[in-house]
C-alpha positions as CSV (number, residue, x, y, z in Angstrom):
1,X,58.7,30.5,10.6
2,X,57.6,27.3,12.2
3,X,56.9,26.1,15.8
4,X,60.0,24.0,15.6
5,X,61.1,20.8,13.8
6,X,61.5,17.2,14.9
7,X,64.5,15.0,14.1
8,X,65.9,11.5,14.2
9,X,69.5,10.5,14.6
10,X,71.4,8.0,12.4
11,X,69.3,5.2,11.0
12,X,66.9,5.1,14.0
13,X,63.7,6.6,12.6
14,X,61.8,5.3,15.7
15,X,62.8,7.9,18.2
16,X,61.9,11.5,17.4
17,X,63.7,14.4,19.2
18,X,62.8,18.1,19.3
19,X,61.4,20.5,18.7
20,X,64.4,22.5,17.5
21,X,65.1,25.3,15.0
22,X,62.1,27.4,15.7
23,X,63.8,30.5,14.1
24,X,64.6,28.8,10.8
25,X,62.5,28.6,7.6
26,X,61.8,25.0,6.5
27,X,63.9,25.6,3.3
28,X,67.0,26.1,5.6
29,X,67.3,22.4,6.5
30,X,71.0,22.5,7.1
31,X,70.6,25.2,9.8
32,X,67.8,23.2,11.3
33,X,70.1,20.1,11.3
34,X,72.8,22.2,13.1
35,X,70.2,23.1,15.8
36,X,69.2,19.5,16.1
37,X,72.9,18.5,16.5
38,X,73.3,21.1,19.2
39,X,70.2,19.8,21.0
40,X,71.3,16.1,20.6
41,X,74.8,17.0,21.9
42,X,73.6,18.9,24.9
43,X,70.4,17.1,25.9
44,X,70.7,13.5,24.7
45,X,74.3,12.4,25.4
46,X,75.4,13.2,21.9
47,X,78.8,14.2,23.2
48,X,79.4,10.4,23.6
49,X,78.6,9.7,20.0
50,X,80.9,9.3,17.0
51,X,80.6,12.2,14.6
52,X,79.6,13.0,11.9
53,X,76.0,12.0,12.5
54,X,73.1,11.8,10.1
55,X,70.1,13.8,11.1
56,X,66.7,13.5,9.4
57,X,64.5,16.6,9.8
58,X,60.7,16.6,9.9
59,X,58.0,19.2,10.2
60,X,55.7,18.9,13.2
61,X,53.1,17.2,11.0
62,X,55.7,14.4,10.1
63,X,56.6,15.7,6.7
64,X,60.2,14.8,5.9
65,X,62.2,17.9,5.0
66,X,65.6,16.4,4.4
67,X,68.6,14.4,5.6
68,X,71.9,16.2,6.6
69,X,75.2,14.8,7.8
70,X,76.5,17.1,10.6
71,X,80.1,17.0,12.0
72,X,81.2,18.4,15.3
73,X,84.1,20.8,15.5
74,X,86.1,20.9,18.7
75,X,87.5,24.3,19.5
76,X,90.5,24.3,21.8
77,X,90.7,27.2,24.2
78,X,93.7,28.1,26.3
79,X,94.1,30.5,29.2
80,X,97.3,31.6,30.9
81,X,98.1,32.8,34.3
82,X,101.3,34.4,35.2
83,X,103.4,32.6,37.8
84,X,104.6,35.0,40.4
85,X,107.7,34.3,42.6
86,X,109.0,31.6,40.3
87,X,112.6,30.8,41.2
């Protein structure tokens, strides 16, 4: 396991985000990219972005591990409440 991985978003290799994916082995780059996508969505206004987004994953020493396109799935959730005394 690593101390986490860094990532860039889209074609912008200038701004590194992270660390993320501390629990993933470096060969599991797709899972690391999903952790990066979650971090980007929650902490860096990624919810405003158009998905899918390309993530480039790096080790802490700057070694490039891979490039992964990540899409966002929206899960609709519904709740119901009974209406009492409806006439």
